[in-house]
C-alpha positions as CSV (number, residue, x, y, z in Angstrom):
1,X,108.8,98.0,111.0
2,X,105.4,99.6,111.3
3,X,105.3,103.4,111.3
4,X,107.9,103.8,108.6
5,X,107.1,106.6,106.2
6,X,105.8,105.0,103.1
7,X,105.1,107.1,100.0
8,X,103.4,106.3,96.7
9,X,104.8,108.1,93.7
10,X,103.7,107.8,90.1
11,X,105.8,105.5,88.0
12,X,107.0,106.9,84.7
13,X,104.1,105.5,82.8
14,X,101.9,108.5,82.3
15,X,102.2,109.2,86.0
16,X,99.4,106.7,87.0
17,X,99.7,104.9,90.3
18,X,99.1,101.2,90.1
19,X,96.6,99.9,92.7
20,X,95.7,96.4,93.5
21,X,92.3,95.8,95.1
22,X,91.8,92.4,96.6
23,X,88.3,91.6,97.6
24,X,85.9,88.7,96.9
25,X,82.8,90.9,97.1
26,X,82.0,92.4,93.7
27,X,80.1,95.3,95.2
28,X,83.1,96.4,97.3
29,X,85.3,96.1,94.2
30,X,82.9,98.2,92.2
31,X,82.8,100.9,95.0
32,X,86.6,101.1,95.5
33,X,87.4,101.0,91.8
34,X,84.9,103.7,91.0
35,X,86.2,105.9,93.9
36,X,89.8,105.4,92.7
37,X,88.9,106.2,89.1
38,X,87.3,109.5,90.3
39,X,90.8,110.4,91.4
40,X,91.9,109.7,87.8
41,X,95.5,109.0,88.8
42,X,95.0,105.4,89.5
43,X,95.3,102.3,87.4
44,X,93.3,99.6,89.1
45,X,93.9,95.8,89.1
46,X,91.5,93.4,90.8
47,X,92.2,90.2,92.7
48,X,89.3,88.1,93.8
49,X,91.0,86.5,96.8
50,X,94.2,86.6,98.8
51,X,95.9,83.9,96.7
52,X,95.4,85.8,93.5
53,X,96.6,89.1,95.2
54,X,99.8,87.3,96.2
55,X,100.4,85.9,92.7
56,X,99.8,89.3,91.1
57,X,102.2,91.0,93.4
58,X,104.8,88.2,92.9
59,X,104.5,88.4,89.1
60,X,104.7,92.2,89.1
61,X,107.9,92.1,91.3
62,X,109.5,89.4,89.1
63,X,108.9,91.6,86.0
64,X,110.2,94.7,87.6
65,X,106.7,96.3,87.8
66,X,105.1,97.1,91.1
67,X,101.9,98.0,92.7
68,X,102.0,101.4,94.4
69,X,99.4,100.6,97.0
70,X,97.2,97.5,97.8
71,X,93.7,97.5,99.3
72,X,93.2,94.2,100.9
73,X,89.9,92.8,102.2
74,X,90.4,90.9,105.5
75,X,87.7,88.2,105.0
76,X,88.5,86.3,101.8
77,X,88.4,82.6,100.6
78,X,91.6,80.6,99.9
79,X,94.0,83.1,101.6
80,X,92.5,85.7,103.9
81,X,93.8,89.3,103.9
82,X,96.1,88.8,106.8
83,X,97.8,85.6,105.4
84,X,98.1,87.2,102.0
85,X,99.7,90.4,103.5
86,X,102.2,88.3,105.4
87,X,103.2,86.4,102.2
88,X,103.4,89.7,100.2
89,X,105.6,91.3,102.8
90,X,107.8,88.2,102.8
91,X,108.4,88.8,99.1
92,X,110.0,92.2,100.0
93,X,107.0,94.3,99.0
94,X,107.4,97.6,100.8
95,X,104.6,99.9,99.6
96,X,101.4,100.6,101.6
97,X,98.8,97.9,102.2
98,X,95.4,99.1,103.4
99,X,93.0,96.8,105.1
100,X,89.3,96.8,104.1
101,X,87.4,95.8,107.2
102,X,83.7,95.3,108.1
103,X,82.8,97.3,111.2
104,X,82.8,94.2,113.3
105,X,86.4,93.5,112.4
106,X,87.8,96.8,113.6
107,X,88.8,95.1,116.8
108,X,91.3,93.3,114.6
109,X,93.1,96.4,113.6
110,X,96.1,95.4,115.8
111,X,96.2,92.1,114.1
112,X,96.1,93.8,110.7
113,X,99.0,96.0,111.6
114,X,101.0,93.1,113.0
115,X,100.5,91.2,109.7
116,X,102.2,94.1,107.9
117,X,99.3,96.4,107.0
118,X,99.6,100.1,107.3
119,X,96.1,101.5,107.5
120,X,92.5,100.4,107.4
121,X,89.3,101.5,105.9
122,X,85.9,100.5,107.2
123,X,83.3,99.3,104.8
124,X,81.2,100.7,103.2
125,X,84.1,102.7,101.8
126,X,83.5,106.4,101.5
127,X,85.3,108.7,99.3
128,X,86.6,111.2,102.0
129,X,88.0,108.3,104.1
130,X,89.7,106.8,101.0
131,X,91.2,110.1,100.0
132,X,92.4,110.7,103.6
133,X,94.2,107.3,103.6
134,X,95.7,107.9,100.2
135,X,96.8,111.4,101.2
136,X,98.8,109.9,104.1
137,X,101.0,108.0,101.6
138,X,101.0,110.4,98.7
139,X,102.5,113.7,97.8
140,X,100.6,114.0,94.6
141,X,97.1,114.3,96.0
142,X,97.7,117.8,97.3
143,X,95.2,120.1,95.6
């Protein structure tokens, strides 16, 4: 259940961590992708809504690949972040899922955690906050 110690470790492929960013806002995607690329250990895949995120995770799991961490916007068309997270958890995905929330949605943190998310980041996303969340899950970010 919640609170289990989740870690992200590099897969063999050049030691890069595979990240899925699900957001329908291109500005948010740009920001998060750029911040992750600054860390240079991440390989970023983009999903434009919760449905696409679910399909990407499902396909990855079926082919023996995996995403090491998912950043999931809460407000998205088709499937929102909470619905998508529930479906992804139902697939047996057990790596960290981080909610991306607008300030007004922070009251929904409990709801995010109940859907199977582990952490949340407030938009606009800032690099120190992003690094802090990633460091919670990762042993390879230690300077």
